N, C-alpha and C positions, 0 to 999 in steps of 0.2 A: 946212768943217764940216759936221757929219751932222745938222743940225737937221731933225726930222720924218722921219728915217729910223729905221724900227722894226725891222727885222730884224737880228738878229745875225750877224757875218760869220764867226764862228768859224774864223779864221784861213784861210780857203779863198775861191778865186775863184767867181763865181756858179754855173758850171755844175757844178763840184765839189760845192759846198754843196747844190745843188739834187738832185744824184744822190744824196748821203749821207741827205739828209732822206727821199727817196723809197723808199731802202733800209730806213731805220730805221722807216718807217711800215709797210712791207710785213712787216718783222719782227715789228712790234707786232700787226699784224693776224693774222699767222700764230701767233705764240707767246702772245698776249694781254698780254705783259708784257715790258718790256725795261729791262735795268739800263746806265746810260751816266752820262756827267757831267751836273750840273745844268744847264749851259749848253746842252748838246744836248738834253736833255729839254724845256726850255722852249722852243726852237726847233723841236722836233718837234711839240709839243701843237697849234699852230694849224692845222698841215697834217693831222694826223690827224682833227681835229674837223672840218674842211671835208670830209675824204673820207668821215666818217660822215654828214654832212649830204647829200652827194651820193647815199650809199647809200639814205637815207631816202627821197629822191625817186623813186629808182627806175627811171626811164625809160631807154631805151636811149642816149639822149643824154647822160645823166648817167654811164652805165656808160662811156661812149667817154671823157668828160672825166676820170673816175678812171683809166682804163687810160693816158691819156696822160700822166697826172702820176706814176703809180706804175710802170709798165713792167713789170708781172708780172701776168698774166692770173689765175693761181691765186689771188692776193691779192684781186683785184678780185671774183673769184667768192665767197670768204669773206666779203668786206666785205658784198656785196649779199645773200647768202644767210643769212649766221648773224648778223653784228654789227649791222647796220642794222635789222633786224626787231626785234631786242631792245631797241633804244633808240627805238622808234617814239614812244612817248609821252612821252619825255623831250625838253625843249627846247633842251637844250644841255649843255655840260659832261660830254662822254663819257669824259674821261681824268682821271686823277689823278695827280700827281707826289709821291712820297714820297722824302723826303731819307734818305740812308744815310750810311755813314761816309766819312771822307776815304781817297783811293787812297794807299797806302803810298809808292809812287815819286814822286809830285810833289805831293801833299797836294791834289789836285783833289777838290772836293766831288762825290760819287757821288749819284746818284738813280735811283728806278725809276718808270718810266712805266708805267701799266696803264690798261686800260677799266675804268670803273666798272661794277660788276656790275648787269645789268638783272634784273628780277623773273623773267623766264623762266630765265635762266641760273642764278641762285640756287636756284630750286626744282628745277631738274634736277640740281643738285649736280655741275656740272662741275669735277673735280680735276685736270684734264690739266696744269696749271700748278703743282703742287704740289712741284715740284723747287726752287723759289724759296728764298731764305734767309729772308724774312719772309712769312708768309701772313697777309693781312688779310682778314677775313671780316665782313660786316655782317649781322646777324641781320634777318630778313624779319618781317612781321607774322604769318605762319603759324607760325614759330618761336617767337614771343613768349609764347603761352599754355604751350606745352610747359616752355620755360625758367622761367616762374614756377612750373608745378607742380613742377618739379625742385627750385627753390629752397625751396619750402614744406616738401617731404619731407626735405631737408637740414637745414633750420633744426630740424626736430624731433629729428633724429639727431645735431646738432651735438656736444653735449657727449662722447657716446661716440666720435665719429670724431676729435675733437681729441686725446683721450687715446690713442686707437689710433695716431693719427699721431706723436706723440711717442715712443712706444715702439718702434714697427715701421717706421721709416724705411728699413732695410735689407731688408725682406721683398720676395719677388718677387710678381708680379701673381697667380700661382697660388695662394700661400698667402692672399692676400687674398679670392679667390674663395672658398676653403674656409671662411675665417671668416665670410664673408657667408652661405653656405649653412648654416652652423651657427647664425646668428642667425635665419634664416628658419624653421629646423625647430623 
């Protein structure tokens, strides 16, 4: 019986499972986001979070512990120099899992695991991972006043824009710019 055995076996022996999880964490560190099955994403999450915790501690001992688990020095460098400082004030929960569609071949539930954006990376506007299918962004407090001001101006012009949207759904962006310039003049 498997009482009190928490780790998912994922149909692999221990050494293969550890190597796979280390490779997936390295891919997550390098690409900031990985699409995989839900079971693998749930298995990767604790390993990735422990690596970020080691990165936050930052000593040479913790760097060596991370390198012994991940086996890729370039991923350890990125972890300690970029990812860990961005999550320094966060007490945990460095990753999120977003469920996606089912895979067509075997109907396996797909999921995307990614790092939760820290305040420094959101302000920097890091869009290196925009090639993904789903783009999840969280507004920061600095962006909130700008969004409110935009909402106020759009609510004043709402009746005119709604009528325009009904009649001109096929217009190109250049035609819309010309119409906006005419309104301003």
